[in-house]
N, C-alpha and C positions, 0 to 999 in steps of 0.2 A: 471712479464717480461718475455717476450718469450726469448727463447735462440737462438745463431746464427743458431744452427742445426734446429730449429722450423721455422725459418725465410725462408728455403727452401720450404716449404710447403705453399700453398695459405692461406693467412689470413682468417679466420671466424669472427673474433670478434676484435675490436681495440687492446685488450690486447694480442693476438697474433703477434702483430707486435714488434719488439724488439726495445728498447729504454727507454729513462728515462723520464717519465712524470706522476709523481705522483698524485693520485687521488685530492689532495687539489689543484694543480694547474690544473686540468680538471676543478674543480668548478670555478677557479678563472677565466680563460681565458672564460669560458662559461658565467660566472655572468657579466665579463666585457663588452665582445662583445655584449651580449644580452642588457646589460644597453645602450651602445652607440646605438644600432639600435632601442631600443625603445623611445630616445631620438631625433631621425632623422637625427644623425651623419651619414655623409658618407663619403669614404674614403678607399683607398686600402689597402690591408694588405702585410705584409713582415715579412718572417723567413729568417734569416742567418743563417745557418748550420741545415742540416734535417735529418742527419743520414739516418737511414730507413724509415723514412717518419711520426711516430706516433704522434707526436703533430702537423706536418703538415695536417695531414690528418683530426685532429679535429679541426684546426683552418678553414680548406679549408669550412667546413660545413656552416660557416658565411660569405662566399662570396655572396653578393648578385647582381642583375643585375647592370650592368652598373660600378661592381667595378674589378678591377684586383687584383689578387693576385700573387706574385712575390717570388719564393724559389731561394735561393744560395747556392751552395756546391761546393766544389773541387771535389767530388765523387772520380774517379780515375784519376783524371788530376795532372798535375804537380803543386806541392807547389811553393810559390814566394820566399822562402828562406829555409836556411837550418834547422832553428829550427822548421819551419811550416814543414817542410818535415819529420822530426824526429815525430813528435807529430802525423800527420797522418800514419805514416806507423805503429806505437804504438797502438794506439788506434781505427783506423778507415779503419784496412787494408781488412775488409770484405765489406766495403763500395763502391756499384757502382750505377751508376744511373741508369742502368737497373732493380737494386732490388728494387729502392725506386719507378721508375714510376709503376712500378708493384704492390706495396703495394698502392700507391696511388690510381692507376685505379680500385683496388678490393672495392673500397669505393666509387667512384668518375666517373661520367662520362667523365668529362674533366680533363686533367693537367692543374696543374698551369703554369705561364710560369716561365722556368727551366733557371737559369742562371749557367752555369759550369764553374768555375773558384774561384779565391780569392775574397772577399768580398769587394775587393776595386773595383770591378766591379759595385756595387750597385749604387753607388752615380751617375755614369754617366747614369745608364740605368733606374734610377726610379725618376720620376719626385717631385722636391722640394716640401715639405707641401702636399704631396698628401696622405699620409697614416694616418689611424688613429688607427692601432697597429701594433708595429713591435716585434718580437720575436728574441734576439740575443743569439745564442746558437753555435756559431763558434769556432774559436780559441781560446784556455786557454792562450795563450800568450799575456802578457801586451801591448804590441804596436799594436797588431790587435784588441784586445778588445777597447783599446782607440779607436782606429780609427772607427771602428762598432760602439761605441757611438755617435761620433762624427757625422757619417753618420744618424742615427736615428734620431738626433736632427734635421739635416736639412729636413728631408724626413716627420716627423710627423706635422700633422697640430697642431692647438692651443690647444686643448683638448685632444689628441693623448696619447696613452698608449704604453710605452716601458717595454719589460720583460726582464731582465738581468738574464741569467741562470748561476748557480755554482759560486754566487758571493760569497760564504762563505765556499766552500769545501775545505778540507785540502790538496789538491793537485793542486789546481786552485789557487794560490796565486796570479797570474797575474790578473784574474778577479776580485779578491777582490780590489786589489789597483786601478785598472782602473774604477770600479764601484764607491767605496766612494771617489775617486779623483772626479769623475763627479758630486756628491752630494756636497762636500765640496765647489770647484773651478768652476764647469761648468753649473750650475743652475740648476742640475736635483734635484727634490723633490719626495722622497718617496710616495708613496701612501701604499704598505703593504710589507711584508715579508713574504714567505711562507718558508718552510725547506730549498730549495735550490735554489729561485727565488726572486729577487726583481723588485716589479712593480712599475715604475715612471711617472711623467710627467714633460713637463716644462710649464705647465700651472699651474692652481690652483688645488693643491690635496683634500680641504676640502669638496668639495660638494659629491666626490666619497667616502671620508673616511666615512663620515656620513652614506650614504646609504649602503655600506659595513658593518660597525659596526654595523647597525640594523639588516641586514640580518643575519651577524655568530652568533650575540646574541641569535636570535631565535632558532638557531640548537643545539642541544645536544651533536652533533659529532665533535664540532670547538670550540678548546679552542683559546681565544683572550686575548691579554694583549697590552697595550697603552704605550709609552715610548718617552721621549723626548731625543733630542740629538743634539748639534751643531744647536739649532734653529728648527729643523725638527720634526714635529710628527711623529711618527712611528708606525704602526700597524702590529701587529706580529700575525700570524695564524698558528695554529698547528691542523693537523688532529686527531681525537680520534674516529678510526674506521669508518670514513665517507665511505659511497659508492659511487661508480663512477657515474658521470651522464649517463642518458640512451644515447647509440650512437648504430645507426643502424647496423646490420649485414652486413658483406660484400656479393657481388655477388657471391661469392663463397658458402658461407654458403645456400644463397637462391638458387642455384642449385642443391646443394647436396639434399636439402629438397624436391626437385621435381623430379618426374621420368622422365627418357630420351624420347624423341619424340617416340611416337610407342611401348611404353611399359606401359603393363596396370600392375598396382599391383594387386597381387591375393586378393579376396574378404577375409574378417575376417571369420573365421571360425565360425559356429554357436555356440553359448554356449549351453553345453551339459544339456538334459533336467534332472532334479534334481532326484534322485532314489526315487523310490515307498518306503513310510515307512511301514513296515511291521504292520499288525493288531495288535493292543494291546493284549495279551494273560490275558485277565481279567476272561474267563469261567472257569478254573480250580480254580482261587481263591476264584471265588463265590461260586462254589460247595461247596468247602472246610469250608468258611464261614457258608454256610446254614446248612451243616451237623454238625456245633457244635451249631448253634444256635436254629434250628427248634426242636418240639418235635419229640421223635422217631417215633411216629406212622405217621406223617406227613412225614417225611424224607423216611420211608419204603415205604410209598403211591407213593411217587415220583420215586423212583429206580423202582417199579414195572410197572408205568407207560411207562418209558423210554425203560425198557427190552421188553415190550410188541410191542413197536415201532420198536424196531431195532432186 
């Protein structure tokens, strides 16, 4: 993961953008969104809480013609309450809308629709039942996460997927409480768990779980386990040295690889010709062998003939 200091330089690769988006979650986002698209499912995309844009950039690649992509974050705006204000000051002081948009534009020609403000804006700005994929990664406070999950329920279509970040981190108990409350009391059905995200649906999780298990069990870099809890089948996945899915380089990497207009790169110098090999010095050795092996009378005749020539 890139550091905040590195974030001031234009990103060349997705991994240059600071943020918490592990390789396993990149694989799951890619697989779930590709599955929806292959099945002909249409719908909008939504991310609540974008930080500096790493997962938003990744998700934006799956926006298809006619679909909308909305992101929502406070950025440097005013938080709605004291607890949220303290949370933002502690964890997200480096976040600005300008930095998010610069990172996003490095990889995409168009920005998503950006809502700057609390996540409570989303319910009024996004059409009900319009979304196929919602990523909730905003506030870690219970009341806000509970409301964000409620908004996701209203905005998702029947087979849509919601992703809840930090559902079991030790520093985010409010997310854990809101997440499992939704599973136990609000009809959310888990599809799978990664190290830090719960993937769920208010539809039937069985078809996607079958295909997901088939995919994961074919991979040697993904550990799979299946458990039952409170009437829910829960698929747990864990990376074992998994490589990240391929993702295009940014426009900055492409520009760095091309010469500036009017600049001609010097031609490569020709390879030096190989040095001439010295002729083998066999003559003296041959004469020595001949002197040892030939009869003395023949040796003397040869020496006399050479003396007469020279």
